[in-house]
RODO-2510 file (C-alpha; in nm, 4 decimals, decimal comma):
residues 430
     n   res          X          Y          Z
     1     m     4,9471    -1,1813   -10,8915
     2     m     4,8487    -1,5095   -11,0144
     3     k     4,6742    -1,4705   -11,3547
     4     k     4,4183    -1,7251   -11,4653
     5     i     4,2509    -1,7254   -11,8136
     6     i     3,9920    -1,9784   -11,8858
     7     h     3,8281    -2,0360   -12,2347
     8     l     3,5493    -2,2548   -12,3015
     9     f     3,5237    -2,3849   -12,6438
    10     f     3,1786    -2,5535   -12,6339
    11     p     2,8135    -2,4651   -12,6103
    12     v     2,6231    -2,5393   -12,3043
    13     i     2,4984    -2,8979   -12,3372
    14     m     2,2277    -3,0522   -12,1489
    15     l     2,3529    -3,4133   -12,0442
    16     s     2,2698    -3,6750   -11,8096
    17     l     2,3744    -3,6107   -11,4390
    18     f     2,7194    -3,7075   -11,3872
    19     s     2,9538    -3,6620   -11,0735
    20     c     3,3425    -3,6530   -11,1085
    21     h     3,4362    -3,8593   -10,8015
    22     d     3,7832    -3,7799   -10,6511
    23     t     4,0365    -4,0440   -10,7294
    24     e     4,3044    -4,1527   -10,4811
    25     a     4,6580    -4,0473   -10,5682
    26     k     4,7568    -4,4347   -10,5739
    27     h     4,5050    -4,4459   -10,8709
    28     e     4,6419    -4,1238   -11,0422
    29     m     4,6386    -4,2867   -11,3787
    30     e     4,2764    -4,3984   -11,3645
    31     e     4,0719    -4,1161   -11,5279
    32     p     3,6916    -4,0751   -11,4499
    33     d     3,4215    -4,1290   -11,6966
    34     f     3,4253    -3,8053   -11,9127
    35     d     3,1150    -3,8604   -12,0967
    36     g     2,9559    -3,5365   -12,1463
    37     f     3,2632    -3,3335   -12,0506
    38     v     3,4516    -3,0886   -12,2642
    39     k     3,8389    -3,0243   -12,1940
    40     i     3,8951    -2,6446   -12,1386
    41     s     4,2122    -2,4511   -12,1370
    42     l     4,3517    -2,2997   -11,8133
    43     q     4,6648    -2,0667   -11,7672
    44     s     4,8273    -1,9796   -11,4474
    45     q     5,1714    -1,9240   -11,2804
    46     i     5,2717    -1,9363   -10,9370
    47     t     5,4536    -1,6214   -10,8555
    48     g     5,4955    -1,6028   -10,4813
    49     v     5,5980    -1,7940   -10,1731
    50     q     5,3121    -2,0288   -10,0730
    51     p     5,1482    -1,9890    -9,7263
    52     m     5,3022    -2,1789    -9,4524
    53     t     5,6362    -2,2454    -9,6370
    54     g     5,9844    -2,1182    -9,7193
    55     i     6,2621    -1,9355    -9,5474
    56     v     6,1771    -1,8007    -9,2130
    57     l     6,2754    -1,4696    -9,0448
    58     w     6,2242    -1,3792    -8,6629
    59     a     5,9496    -1,1663    -8,5996
    60     d     6,1945    -0,9048    -8,4825
    61     n     6,3983    -0,9019    -8,7943
    62     a     6,4229    -0,5587    -8,9520
    63     k     6,3726    -0,7306    -9,3105
    64     r     6,0615    -0,9131    -9,2070
    65     n     5,8115    -0,7022    -9,4221
    66     t     5,8933    -0,8611    -9,7388
    67     d     5,7108    -1,1071    -9,9808
    68     a     6,0335    -1,3198    -9,9898
    69     i     5,8905    -1,5132    -9,6798
    70     s     5,5506    -1,6151    -9,5645
    71     l     5,6554    -1,7286    -9,2169
    72     e     5,7975    -1,5615    -8,8956
    73     y     5,9482    -1,7120    -8,5895
    74     s     5,9391    -1,6221    -8,2281
    75     y     6,0704    -1,7684    -7,9155
    76     m     5,8676    -1,7188    -7,5922
    77     q     5,8997    -1,7888    -7,2336
    78     y     5,6293    -1,9371    -7,0265
    79     t     5,6374    -1,6502    -6,7661
    80     d     5,5379    -1,4274    -7,0579
    81     i     5,1909    -1,5817    -7,0212
    82     v     5,1806    -1,7275    -6,6674
    83     k     5,2898    -1,5647    -6,3427
    84     e     5,0291    -1,6519    -6,0981
    85     k     4,8553    -2,0085    -6,0688
    86     g     4,5567    -2,0625    -6,3155
    87     v     4,6006    -1,7205    -6,4391
    88     y     4,6895    -1,6713    -6,8115
    89     d     4,7567    -1,3398    -6,9931
    90     w     4,7922    -1,4065    -7,3652
    91     t     4,8551    -1,0584    -7,4536
    92     p     5,2118    -1,0927    -7,5482
    93     l     5,1374    -1,3779    -7,7787
    94     e     4,8420    -1,1984    -7,9178
    95     q     5,0856    -0,9034    -8,0180
    96     i     5,3034    -1,1102    -8,1943
    97     l     5,0374    -1,2933    -8,3917
    98     d     4,8629    -0,9727    -8,4893
    99     a     5,1852    -0,8132    -8,5984
   100     v     5,2838    -1,1172    -8,8182
   101     a     4,9569    -1,1488    -8,9590
   102     s     4,9558    -0,7783    -9,0341
   103     r     5,2502    -0,8430    -9,2711
   104     k     5,0357    -1,1332    -9,4522
   105     h     5,2471    -1,3776    -9,2754
   106     q     5,1859    -1,6487    -9,0118
   107     a     5,3855    -1,7410    -8,7131
   108     i     5,5915    -2,0372    -8,5683
   109     i     5,6125    -2,0342    -8,1918
   110     r     5,8453    -2,1880    -7,9407
   111     f     5,8025    -2,1562    -7,5687
   112     w     6,1434    -2,2418    -7,3490
   113     y     6,2195    -2,2715    -6,9924
   114     t     6,5863    -2,2698    -7,0335
   115     y     6,8130    -2,0272    -7,2292
   116     p     7,1713    -1,9797    -7,1392
   117     g     7,2332    -1,6665    -6,9496
   118     y     6,8760    -1,6251    -6,8356
   119     e     6,6780    -1,7399    -6,5144
   120     s     6,4460    -2,0276    -6,5833
   121     a     6,1189    -1,9389    -6,7382
   122     v     5,9268    -2,1304    -6,4811
   123     p     5,6182    -1,9338    -6,3580
   124     q     5,7197    -1,7548    -6,0358
   125     y     5,4400    -1,8944    -5,8249
   126     i     5,6086    -2,2589    -5,8789
   127     r     5,9633    -2,1160    -5,8191
   128     e     5,8363    -1,9855    -5,4861
   129     l     5,7028    -2,3173    -5,3534
   130     p     5,8968    -2,4422    -5,0555
   131     d     5,9771    -2,7888    -5,2050
   132     y     6,0911    -2,6629    -5,5592
   133     e     6,4638    -2,6531    -5,5937
   134     e     6,5988    -2,5038    -5,9034
   135     t     6,9564    -2,5659    -6,0232
   136     v     7,1626    -2,2542    -6,1350
   137     a     7,4669    -2,3377    -6,3319
   138     l     7,7102    -2,2220    -6,6055
   139     s     7,5863    -2,3033    -6,9682
   140     e     7,7762    -2,1590    -7,2449
   141     g     7,9708    -1,9721    -6,9777
   142     k     7,6502    -1,7891    -6,8726
   143     r     7,4842    -1,8234    -6,5301
   144     t     7,1722    -2,0159    -6,6294
   145     g     6,8548    -2,1340    -6,4475
   146     f     6,7453    -2,4991    -6,4844
   147     p     6,3727    -2,6177    -6,3867
   148     d     6,3181    -2,8748    -6,1132
   149     w     6,1202    -3,1489    -6,3099
   150     r     6,0976    -3,3450    -6,0004
   151     h     5,8161    -3,1264    -5,8703
   152     p     5,4510    -3,2323    -5,9626
   153     e     5,3305    -2,8919    -5,9932
   154     l     5,5657    -2,7870    -6,2868
   155     q     5,4587    -3,1352    -6,4571
   156     r     5,0910    -3,0417    -6,4014
   157     f     5,1394    -2,6943    -6,5124
   158     h     5,3295    -2,7829    -6,8214
   159     k     5,0315    -3,0011    -6,9487
   160     e     4,7618    -2,7308    -6,8428
   161     f     4,9749    -2,4649    -7,0425
   162     y     4,9388    -2,6655    -7,3727
   163     q     4,5697    -2,7494    -7,2989
   164     k     4,4775    -2,3836    -7,2646
   165     f     4,7041    -2,2991    -7,5593
   166     a     4,5270    -2,5618    -7,7813
   167     e     4,1966    -2,4265    -7,6580
   168     r     4,2720    -2,0834    -7,7685
   169     y     4,4953    -2,1291    -8,0732
   170     d     4,4612    -2,4840    -8,2187
   171     n     4,2324    -2,3372    -8,5082
   172     d     4,3944    -1,9890    -8,5265
   173     p     4,5087    -1,8982    -8,8801
   174     r     4,7816    -1,6733    -8,7433
   175     l     4,9619    -1,9649    -8,6168
   176     a     5,1089    -2,1934    -8,8675
   177     f     5,3081    -2,4324    -8,6569
   178     l     5,4119    -2,4813    -8,2965
   179     q     5,7440    -2,6113    -8,1837
   180     t     5,7915    -2,7777    -7,8253
   181     g     6,0661    -2,9308    -7,6165
   182     f     6,2884    -2,9508    -7,3139
   183     g     6,6344    -2,8443    -7,2134
   184     l     6,8345    -2,5563    -7,3767
   185     w     6,6200    -2,3588    -7,6120
   186     a     6,3545    -2,6221    -7,5835
   187     e     6,5697    -2,8333    -7,8382
   188     y     6,5969    -3,1883    -7,6285
   189     h     6,9402    -3,1542    -7,5091
   190     i     7,1708    -2,9930    -7,2349
   191     y     7,4868    -3,0052    -7,4294
   192     d     7,6471    -2,7757    -7,1879
   193     g     7,5286    -2,7607    -6,8213
   194     p     7,3898    -2,9987    -6,5575
   195     r     7,2100    -3,2848    -6,7399
   196     i     7,0090    -3,4716    -6,4332
   197     m     6,7501    -3,6698    -6,5870
   198     g     6,4385    -3,6279    -6,3828
   199     q     6,5501    -3,3120    -6,2310
   200     t     6,7121    -3,0475    -6,4652
   201     f     6,5623    -3,2464    -6,7588
   202     p     6,2161    -3,4229    -6,7427
   203     s     6,2363    -3,7985    -6,6967
   204     k     6,1410    -4,0293    -6,9853
   205     e     5,8221    -4,1288    -6,8138
   206     f     5,6879    -3,7868    -6,7986
   207     q     5,8136    -3,7314    -7,1546
   208     a     5,6278    -4,0268    -7,2818
   209     e     5,3167    -3,8898    -7,0973
   210     f     5,3539    -3,5404    -7,2319
   211     f     5,4050    -3,6829    -7,6061
   212     r     5,0500    -3,8778    -7,5758
   213     f     4,9035    -3,5744    -7,4214
   214     m     5,0178    -3,3388    -7,7018
   215     s     4,8858    -3,5881    -7,9714
   216     e     4,5592    -3,6004    -7,7909
   217     t     4,5102    -3,2419    -7,7319
   218     f     4,6209    -3,0872    -8,0880
   219     k     4,3459    -3,1694    -8,3382
   220     s     4,4409    -2,9030    -8,6101
   221     t     4,7911    -2,7162    -8,5359
   222     p     5,0967    -2,9482    -8,6193
   223     w     5,3501    -2,9534    -8,3548
   224     s     5,7133    -3,0297    -8,3717
   225     v     6,0081    -3,1469    -8,1721
   226     s     6,3948    -3,1295    -8,2350
   227     i     6,5635    -3,4031    -8,4081
   228     d     6,7573    -3,4214    -8,0982
   229     a     6,4636    -3,6001    -7,9386
   230     a     6,5963    -3,9214    -8,1283
   231     s     6,8761    -3,9455    -7,8629
   232     s     6,8067    -4,2549    -7,6177
   233     e     7,0013    -4,0704    -7,3610
   234     y     6,7674    -3,8027    -7,3410
   235     t     6,3943    -3,9208    -7,4561
   236     p     6,2123    -4,2529    -7,4825
   237     l     6,1160    -4,2047    -7,8673
   238     e     6,3969    -4,4376    -8,0131
   239     a     6,2781    -4,7286    -7,7700
   240     d     5,9173    -4,6807    -7,8061
   241     a     5,7670    -4,7431    -8,1455
   242     s     5,4195    -4,6429    -8,0154
   243     l     5,5552    -4,2885    -7,9608
   244     r     5,7265    -4,2609    -8,2849
   245     n     5,3959    -4,3391    -8,4473
   246     l     5,2342    -4,0510    -8,3079
   247     k     5,1592    -3,7560    -8,5415
   248     f     5,4322    -3,4919    -8,4699
   249     g     5,7009    -3,2977    -8,6938
   250     v     6,0507    -3,2459    -8,6467
   251     f     6,3012    -2,9316    -8,6780
   252     d     6,6660    -2,9458    -8,7320
   253     d     6,8501    -2,6586    -8,5818
   254     s     7,1837    -2,6843    -8,7471
   255     f     7,0580    -2,7855    -9,0989
   256     m     7,3405    -2,8394    -9,3597
   257     h     7,6385    -2,8210    -9,1389
   258     e     7,9651    -2,9799    -9,2379
   259     t     7,8890    -3,3223    -9,0684
   260     h     7,5323    -3,3175    -9,1050
   261     d     7,4816    -3,6575    -9,2272
   262     e     7,6684    -3,8175    -8,9553
   263     y     7,4432    -3,7080    -8,6430
   264     n     7,1574    -3,4966    -8,7770
   265     g     7,0922    -3,7464    -9,0605
   266     k     7,0905    -4,0299    -8,8277
   267     n     6,8350    -3,8631    -8,6243
   268     w     6,6105    -3,7872    -8,9070
   269     k     6,5988    -4,1469    -8,9867
   270     i     6,5400    -4,2701    -8,6302
   271     l     6,2205    -4,0453    -8,6067
   272     g     6,1147    -4,1625    -8,9410
   273     e     6,1904    -4,0768    -9,2852
   274     k     5,8258    -4,0572    -9,3865
   275     r     5,7153    -3,8379    -9,1170
   276     y     5,6947    -3,5346    -9,3534
   277     q     5,3783    -3,7161    -9,5196
   278     t     5,1615    -3,6124    -9,2260
   279     s     5,3713    -3,3546    -9,0165
   280     p     5,6118    -3,0735    -9,1336
   281     a     5,9777    -3,1082    -9,1493
   282     g     6,1623    -2,7714    -9,0761
   283     g     6,4547    -2,6232    -8,9030
   284     e     6,7216    -2,3635    -8,9002
   285     f     7,0409    -2,3043    -9,0791
   286     g     7,3219    -2,4206    -8,8752
   287     y     7,5523    -2,1751    -8,6841
   288     y     7,8333    -2,4126    -8,6421
   289     t     8,0509    -2,1500    -8,8336
   290     k     8,0131    -1,8119    -8,9838
   291     y     8,1157    -1,9606    -9,3233
   292     d     7,7895    -2,1747    -9,3184
   293     q     7,5742    -1,8822    -9,2536
   294     e     7,7257    -1,6816    -9,5154
   295     h     7,7056    -1,9403    -9,7946
   296     v     7,4233    -2,1935    -9,7198
   297     l     7,2204    -2,0429    -9,9981
   298     d     7,4838    -1,9944   -10,2377
   299     y     7,3767    -2,1102   -10,5852
   300     p     7,4703    -2,3552   -10,7286
   301     d     7,7554    -2,4316   -10,4963
   302     g     7,5854    -2,4068   -10,1508
   303     i     7,8210    -2,5584    -9,8688
   304     h     8,0075    -2,8874    -9,8330
   305     g     7,9059    -3,0234   -10,1583
   306     r     7,5476    -2,9688   -10,1019
   307     n     7,2911    -2,6887   -10,2010
   308     f     6,9514    -2,5996   -10,0562
   309     e     6,7845    -2,7039   -10,3803
   310     g     6,9044    -3,0496   -10,2970
   311     e     6,8675    -3,0622    -9,9495
   312     s     6,5083    -2,9017    -9,9213
   313     k     6,4090    -3,1968   -10,1673
   314     r     6,5975    -3,4849    -9,9807
   315     f     6,4470    -3,3829    -9,6474
   316     h     6,1029    -3,2626    -9,7714
   317     i     6,1568    -2,9169    -9,5900
   318     t     5,8475    -2,7289    -9,5500
   319     y     6,0276    -2,4300    -9,3661
   320     m     6,3704    -2,3150    -9,2719
   321     i     6,4650    -2,0588    -9,0322
   322     g     6,7249    -1,8273    -9,1832
   323     n     6,7023    -1,5183    -8,9830
   324     n     7,0759    -1,3928    -9,0966
   325     q     7,0286    -1,4717    -9,4604
   326     p     6,9446    -1,0911    -9,5370
   327     s     7,2851    -1,0202    -9,4538
   328     y     7,4388    -1,2563    -9,6943
   329     q     7,1876    -1,2984    -9,9905
   330     t     6,9525    -1,0803   -10,1937
   331     m     6,5862    -1,0822   -10,0977
   332     n     6,5250    -1,2298   -10,4636
   333     r     6,7487    -1,5385   -10,3630
   334     i     6,5680    -1,5741   -10,0345
   335     k     6,2366    -1,5592   -10,2039
   336     q     6,3712    -1,8254   -10,4579
   337     a     6,4820    -2,0576   -10,1704
   338     s     6,1447    -2,0116   -10,0119
   339     m     5,9716    -2,1393   -10,3174
   340     l     6,1804    -2,4623   -10,2894
   341     c     5,9920    -2,5642    -9,9790
   342     g     5,6597    -2,7150    -9,9008
   343     y     5,3792    -2,7809   -10,1697
   344     r     5,3458    -2,6629   -10,4960
   345     y     5,0476    -2,7351   -10,7009
   346     e     4,9948    -2,7840   -11,0639
   347     i     4,6660    -2,8112   -11,2479
   348     t     4,7089    -3,0659   -11,5451
   349     d     4,3671    -3,0946   -11,6993
   350     v     4,0280    -2,9536   -11,6397
   351     r     3,6998    -3,1052   -11,7924
   352     v     3,3594    -2,9228   -11,7484
   353     k     2,9906    -2,9704   -11,7983
   354     e     2,7076    -2,7593   -11,7113
   355     d     2,6986    -2,8653   -11,3345
   356     s     3,0260    -3,0409   -11,2768
   357     t     3,4126    -2,9941   -11,3204
   358     c     3,6781    -3,2457   -11,2981
   359     v     4,0312    -3,1206   -11,2222
   360     q     4,3591    -3,3047   -11,2213
   361     i     4,5952    -3,1699   -10,9812
   362     k     4,9509    -3,2568   -10,9096
   363     n     5,1866    -3,1726   -10,6044
   364     s     5,5130    -3,0868   -10,7633
   365     g     5,6577    -2,9575   -10,4336
   366     v     5,8746    -3,1533   -10,1762
   367     a     5,6017    -3,1830    -9,9027
   368     p     5,2142    -3,2038    -9,8597
   369     i     5,0133    -2,9215    -9,7260
   370     y     4,9256    -2,9816    -9,3523
   371     y     4,5776    -2,8190    -9,3507
   372     d     4,2876    -2,8870    -9,5505
   373     a     4,2750    -2,7215    -9,8871
   374     y     4,0394    -2,7734   -10,1560
   375     v     4,0084    -2,6963   -10,5336
   376     a     3,7113    -2,4528   -10,5881
   377     v     3,5009    -2,3469   -10,8806
   378     n     3,3339    -2,0054   -10,8331
   379     g     3,3700    -2,0659   -10,4493
   380     v     3,2224    -2,4212   -10,4639
   381     r     3,4838    -2,6580   -10,2993
   382     s     3,5976    -2,9988   -10,4370
   383     e     3,4660    -3,3281   -10,2494
   384     s     3,7998    -3,3932   -10,0682
   385     s     4,0977    -3,2236    -9,9488
   386     l     4,4443    -3,2102   -10,0787
   387     k     4,5977    -3,2501    -9,7607
   388     d     4,7278    -3,5932    -9,8060
   389     l     4,8480    -3,5183   -10,1651
   390     q     5,2085    -3,6129   -10,1652
   391     p     5,5011    -3,4973   -10,3719
   392     g     5,4862    -3,6172   -10,7083
   393     q     5,1369    -3,7609   -10,6784
   394     s     4,8336    -3,6308   -10,8626
   395     r     4,4605    -3,6991   -10,8656
   396     w     4,1224    -3,6038   -10,9901
   397     v     3,8941    -3,3970   -10,7729
   398     g     3,5301    -3,3283   -10,8789
   399     i     3,3454    -3,0002   -10,7976
   400     p     2,9750    -2,9869   -10,8003
   401     a     2,9570    -2,6662   -11,0069
   402     g     3,0315    -2,5967   -11,3681
   403     s     3,0067    -2,2732   -11,5836
   404     t     3,1121    -2,0909   -11,8857
   405     d     3,2248    -1,8106   -11,6739
   406     m     3,4271    -1,9824   -11,4160
   407     e     3,7273    -1,9047   -11,1683
   408     i     3,9235    -2,1966   -11,0392
   409     t     4,1032    -2,1364   -10,6886
   410     i     4,2563    -2,3214   -10,4090
   411     e     4,0925    -2,2579   -10,0789
   412     c     4,1973    -2,2904    -9,7397
   413     d     4,0581    -2,1739    -9,4056
   414     r     4,3892    -2,1423    -9,2267
   415     l     4,4973    -1,8363    -9,4223
   416     v     4,5290    -1,4840    -9,2910
   417     s     4,3970    -1,1922    -9,4903
   418     g     4,5988    -1,1268    -9,7985
   419     q     4,7295    -1,4830    -9,8485
   420     k     4,6364    -1,7196   -10,1209
   421     i     4,7480    -2,0491   -10,2615
   422     e     4,8623    -2,0334   -10,6151
   423     f     4,8975    -2,2953   -10,8855
   424     d     5,0738    -2,3445   -11,2127
   425     a     4,8766    -2,4583   -11,5224
   426     d     4,9176    -2,4778   -11,8870
   427     v     4,6195    -2,6796   -12,0027
   428     k     4,5023    -2,6560   -12,3703
   429     g     4,1474    -2,6912   -12,4265
   430     e     3,9549    -2,9120   -12,7132
***
């Protein structure tokens, strides 16, 4: 539990009306006019993993009911939701979201069409169309179904699906982030199997259309694609700056493997090293070797000359799937690693008078928060959101409330029951 102790060392003094206006982070050294305000003491400590950050376990992991994580991940098939044209049954997703929220966690969801060893997850009504021709071939030595992206109904359905999804879940606090893509596991590649552009993998023209569609459709929930989307062989992103300028996050599904900088690191750069400032950077610890999974969270050594302490900061990681980590690390270590990710707030100064409060707050984490969050005094929120407060930046925020008996909190409407955003503070009053 976060403990907050506030002491006021002054009598209530009636002063002329003053508003502490928020200051931009770039002007972080500029202080408001504190005439009539008194500095007060504030003590607080972050003790838990912050919402929407940290190491991620799959939603069916036996160790998922823990405070070492705040996020759970689930694959889903499009056929879980749609079997007939225009008929959407969201029950399977609702069950996952409800279960995750019941554990005071939030979900990351990814739908796929192609998974080695499975039939395609294209809805049955499309597969039964007379001019729809799927490809069945081996991938990772397993008989695998690949969609027919030549067919206009699959393209139409794909956009309709995400339109319906956004209408229902874009403002749902049970959902933290959405991942999307094409190819094997929806990771923007067919590294093993029949890669036929425009057929087993969508054309670059349709991909560009879909990127713009997603950008227009999702107003709140951050959506992300694999860093493999940087490949000029598969996607139009590298060649089209207007697409790269769209607001989307990235996930790296082989994070910290031995030669990570040679391929993965290059893709991070192509997609934009400052993308984390507006959209989440995430991923999954690599499965290239068993050794990597066993030791990726070892402290202080890590693997291949790097540890997660350094790499989470270097890549501004908000979340990282580590489903096998409970087999190799203690839950305390997993919690410690989770707390390296994402935002971390520190209140460094508090000034109060009868009807106003000024709070200086710093983001000492490695990434911003991606939903609106507000400093609040007794439930009265600050004028501006912390959403764009970048790592290392600080700013003054003004709250139109002041009291000799106050509680300072950080409020966010995107949390599920039982979650809260904590902050550090060691402020000495006058």
